[in-house]
C-alpha positions in Angstrom: -20.7 -39.6 -77.9 -19.5 -36.9 -80.5 -20.4 -33.3 -80.0 -19.0 -29.9 -81.0 -16.7 -28.2 -78.5 -18.8 -25.5 -76.9 -16.7 -23.1 -74.8 -13.4 -21.8 -73.8 -13.5 -24.4 -71.0 -13.6 -27.1 -73.7 -10.6 -25.5 -75.4 -8.5 -25.7 -72.2 -9.3 -29.4 -72.2 -8.3 -29.8 -75.9 -4.9 -28.2 -75.1 -4.3 -30.5 -72.1 -5.2 -33.6 -74.2 -2.8 -32.4 -77.0 0.0 -31.8 -74.6 -0.6 -35.2 -73.0 -0.4 -36.9 -76.4 2.7 -35.0 -77.5 4.5 -35.9 -74.2 3.9 -39.6 -75.2 5.6 -39.4 -78.6 8.9 -40.5 -77.2 9.4 -43.2 -79.9 9.1 -40.6 -82.7 10.5 -37.3 -81.4 13.5 -36.5 -79.1 12.9 -35.1 -75.6 14.1 -31.7 -76.7 11.7 -31.7 -79.7 8.8 -32.7 -77.4 9.6 -30.1 -74.8 10.0 -27.4 -77.5 6.6 -28.5 -79.0 4.9 -28.3 -75.5 6.4 -25.0 -74.8 5.2 -23.7 -78.2 1.6 -24.8 -77.4 1.6 -23.3 -74.0 2.7 -20.0 -75.5 -0.2 -20.1 -77.9 -2.8 -20.9 -75.1 -6.1 -22.7 -75.5 -7.5 -19.7 -77.6 -5.7 -21.4 -80.6 -8.7 -23.6 -81.0 -11.1 -20.7 -81.6 -10.2 -20.4 -85.3 -11.1 -24.0 -86.0 -14.2 -26.2 -85.9 -13.6 -28.6 -83.0 -15.4 -31.9 -82.7 -15.0 -33.8 -79.5 -15.5 -37.4 -78.3 -16.9 -37.6 -74.8 -17.2 -40.7 -72.5 -20.3 -41.8 -70.6 -19.5 -39.3 -67.8 -19.2 -36.4 -70.2 -15.4 -36.2 -70.0 -13.6 -35.2 -73.3 -11.3 -38.0 -74.3 -10.3 -36.9 -77.8 -10.9 -34.2 -80.5 -10.3 -33.2 -84.1 -9.8 -29.6 -85.1 -10.5 -28.6 -88.8 -11.5 -25.8 -91.0 -12.5 -25.2 -94.6 -10.0 -23.3 -96.7 -10.1 -21.7 -100.1 -12.2 -23.3 -102.9 -12.6 -27.1 -102.5 -10.1 -27.6 -99.7 -10.2 -28.2 -96.0 -7.5 -28.9 -93.5 -7.2 -30.9 -90.3 -5.1 -29.0 -87.7 -5.3 -31.6 -84.9 -6.6 -35.0 -84.1 -5.7 -36.3 -80.6 -7.0 -39.0 -78.4 -6.0 -39.4 -74.7 -3.4 -42.1 -74.5 -5.7 -44.2 -72.2 -8.4 -44.2 -75.0 -6.1 -45.1 -77.8 -6.8 -48.1 -80.1 -10.6 -48.0 -79.6 -11.5 -46.5 -83.0 -12.2 -43.0 -81.6 -9.8 -41.3 -84.0 -11.4 -43.0 -87.0 -14.9 -42.1 -85.7 -13.9 -38.4 -85.4 -12.2 -38.4 -88.8 -15.2 -39.9 -90.5 -17.5 -37.5 -88.7 -15.6 -34.6 -90.2 -15.3 -36.2 -93.7 -19.0 -36.6 -93.7 -19.3 -32.8 -93.5 -17.0 -32.1 -96.3 -18.2 -33.9 -99.5 -16.2 -33.0 -102.6 -13.5 -31.3 -100.6 -9.8 -32.2 -100.6 -8.6 -32.5 -97.0 -5.0 -31.6 -96.2 -3.3 -32.9 -93.1 0.0 -31.8 -91.4 0.5 -34.9 -89.2 2.9 -35.9 -86.6 5.3 -38.7 -88.0 3.7 -41.4 -85.9 0.2 -40.6 -87.1 1.1 -40.9 -90.8 0.1 -44.6 -90.9 -3.3 -43.9 -89.3 -4.1 -41.4 -92.0 -2.9 -43.8 -94.7 -5.1 -46.6 -93.4 -8.0 -44.1 -93.7 -7.3 -43.4 -97.4 -5.0 -40.4 -97.2 -2.1 -40.1 -99.5 1.4 -39.1 -98.3 2.7 -36.1 -100.2 5.9 -35.3 -98.3 7.5 -34.0 -95.3 7.7 -30.4 -93.9 8.7 -28.6 -90.8 5.9 -27.6 -88.5 5.4 -24.1 -87.1 6.9 -25.3 -83.8 10.0 -26.5 -85.7 9.9 -30.3 -85.9 9.4 -32.8 -88.8 5.9 -33.6 -89.9 4.2 -35.6 -92.7 1.9 -34.0 -95.3 -1.1 -36.0 -96.6 -4.3 -35.4 -98.4 -7.5 -37.1 -99.4 -10.1 -36.2 -102.1 -13.6 -36.9 -100.8 
């Protein structure tokens, strides 16, 4: 089931999911990069999600298993800040479902994504165009993508 994140308690769960996923990126980033990223997130705290729209996927027991954080920006643009699915729920189409849910709310917008390197192919399979690489706020290499809806 998909729902909107409702509380600071949800935000704490989102942060835990994001950290779990980042710690699993050992094929893409070095242990030092991963640790720096995790430390960066922990310093920001779960309040970081309050500035975004957060849509979550919950299992049958009501446990959050994945989320997408996004916001509209100037003019006809929007940005996706985060899209993470618990490692144990990967490959079930949940990321695509969350992405499609957000896209349905943003007709006519161009969505910009700052993606981890490993997730670039996920976005490309979903119609996003690679536009380059950049350095994230936490200091590691990321992919830049966009899609006009």
